[in-house]
C-alpha positions, 0 to 999 in steps of 0.5 A: 455488508458491502463495506465488510466484504470489500474490507475482507478482500482488502485484508486478503490482498495486503496479506499476500504482500507479506504472507510468503516471507516466513515460508520462503525456506520451505518453498525453496526446499520443496520446489528447488529454488536457487538463491537468485530465484527465491526473491522473485517469489516476493518480487513478482507480486510487487512488480505486477502490483506496483507496475499496474496500479495506475493503469488498473485504477483508471480502467476502473473509472472508465470501464466500471469499478465493480466490473474491474474489481470482480475481474481482479478478484477472480484473477487473484483467486485463479492465481492463488490456486495455481500457486498452491498447486505449483510443482516448479519454481517458474509456476510459482513465480508466474502465479505470484505475478498474476496474483499481483496483477489481480490485486492491482485491479481489485485494490484501487477499484475497492477503495474508490467504491468505498469513497463513492459509497460514503460521501458524507465527511464524518462517515468517510473519515470513519470508513477510511480509518477502518480501511487503513486498519484492515490493511495494516492488520493484513500486513501484520497478520501475514507474518503470523499466518505464514508461520502458523500455516507453514509449521502446522500444515504446509506452505501451500496453505498460505495461497489456498486459504484465499479461495473461500474469500474469493468465492464469497466475494464473487458471489455476494458483491454483484448483489451488494454494490452497484456499478459506477463509472466516469460519465461520458465517453469511455475511451482508454488512452492506449498509447498513454496506458502502454507508456505509463505501465512501462514506466511503472514496471521499469521503476519498480523493477529497478528499485527491486533489483537495487535491493538485491545488488547495488545502485550502480548495477548496470541493470538497475541504471538501465531500468531506472533510465528507461523508467524516466524516458518512458515517463517523459514520453508519457507526459508528451503523449498525454499533452496531445491526447484527446482523452488522456489517461491522467487528466491534466486537471487531476494533477493540479491539486496541491493537496493531493500532491503534498499528501502523496509526497508525505506518503512516499517519505512515510512509506520509505520509513515504515517498510524499512522498519518492518524489514529491519525490525523482523531481522533484529528480533530474530538475530539480536533477541533470538526469536524463531520466525513464528515467535517474531511474527507473534511479537508483531501482534501488539503493532496491529492492536496499536494501529487499531487504537490509532485508527479509532482516534484518527477520525475524531482528532482529524475532524477536530483539529484539521488535516495539517495539525492531525498529520503533524501530531501523527508524524511527531509520534512516528518519529518518536517511535522510530527513534525508540526502536532504533535503540533495540540491541542484543540482549534487550528484553521485548517488554522493556525495549521493543514493546514501548517503541512498537506501541508508540509507532503503531499508534502514530501509524494508525493516526497517519494513514486515514488522514493521508488517504483522505488528503490523497483522494481529496475532491476526487469524483466519479471521474477520477476516484479510481485514479486517485486511489491507485496513485495513493497505493502506487506511492505507498508501494514505490516508497516501500521499495525505495525504503527497503532498497536504501534504508534497509542496507544501512543496518538496523539502528542507522536505517531506523534513524534515517527513517525518522528523518524521512518522516520529519521531512514529510512533516516539513513538507506538510507545514510548507506546502499543504494548503491551509484548507487542507484540501477540504471544504465546508459541506456547503461547498465553500472554502473553509479553514483547516477544520473543514471537511472533505468535499463529498464525491457524487454517488 
């Protein structure tokens, strides 16, 4: 039951990444958004979510994962209500920003609780597959649900539908999941938190702005420069802090570094693909927004199939080979989809590449997630989960800002190259043990299993 409840909340959080996309024209017409203001209905959520993830993940470790999770869910619910009742553009944008902040608190805390609830390797492989599948379905379902609610009810329904889920989570989770936090003193490194949050928010804002304008836009350059300066200042502050926000020991894991690097390249390709393919099926194939969302449903089914196979393949052949197989399938799917052109049929030209790519996604995500949080414990499970999610968000922003502007066929082709580079990174740098150890605790080969985190 706790797993079901946490997955339901995760579905809701990811759903709100994409749920406003189809509803934007209706929102613009009713609330009177200008052309320059409208993108911030989407961007405000991403700015808060991507900018606050690392801070909130560390807060979950130090202050209590259940406490931070429930606070985030409550904040998300209040913001959803505010969005559903908004009468002015600024009210909706502010509500979306607060939604993103709530998601940044709840998401990493939920994933870290799951990691600690299921320390046994085979169980962990299965639940990570379910977790990734739920997230993928949330992203896909957002497009369909947005179209259905906007057409049949109102765009306000895409926000108000969150309230029952929030109510159930707040009522049941305190009874189902025990509190957990890092042992020892619970001291939050305030200077480090301010610098890290400033760097993350500046980076995400610069990437979002570049997608709206160009890379040499003065504001983009200023935001990215500020992010770099604050990141350097953060490193200097951390080196002198008695209780650093990101412990040095956490940064020394090569497995986690490689997994997050591969995730960055993978996310660049997949976010750009989702953006470009949605436009392509509406322009080249002439689909309505709702029909285009429905056309994505097989993608969700393929991801579920890949997730079902992932844990079995991963435990049999190991992290390195499982990721290489998955990335090869992703490259094939991207190259197939890059050939979709005007006049093509959905069944013959879109569906085959979509199914191949979705299976590759399903095979990839659980293994990437497990490697990205390899050997995390009660000390840093929230931080590991937050870093993995941050990398996904930043990779997605970079992908949409760079690959999407290249146009459909070229953007997907370059996306395939990014995934291939991720595979090369895994071959060159992933330790042969894959960051996983025998259940007995001794180093093993690439088919060894992840070290269990303490309850």
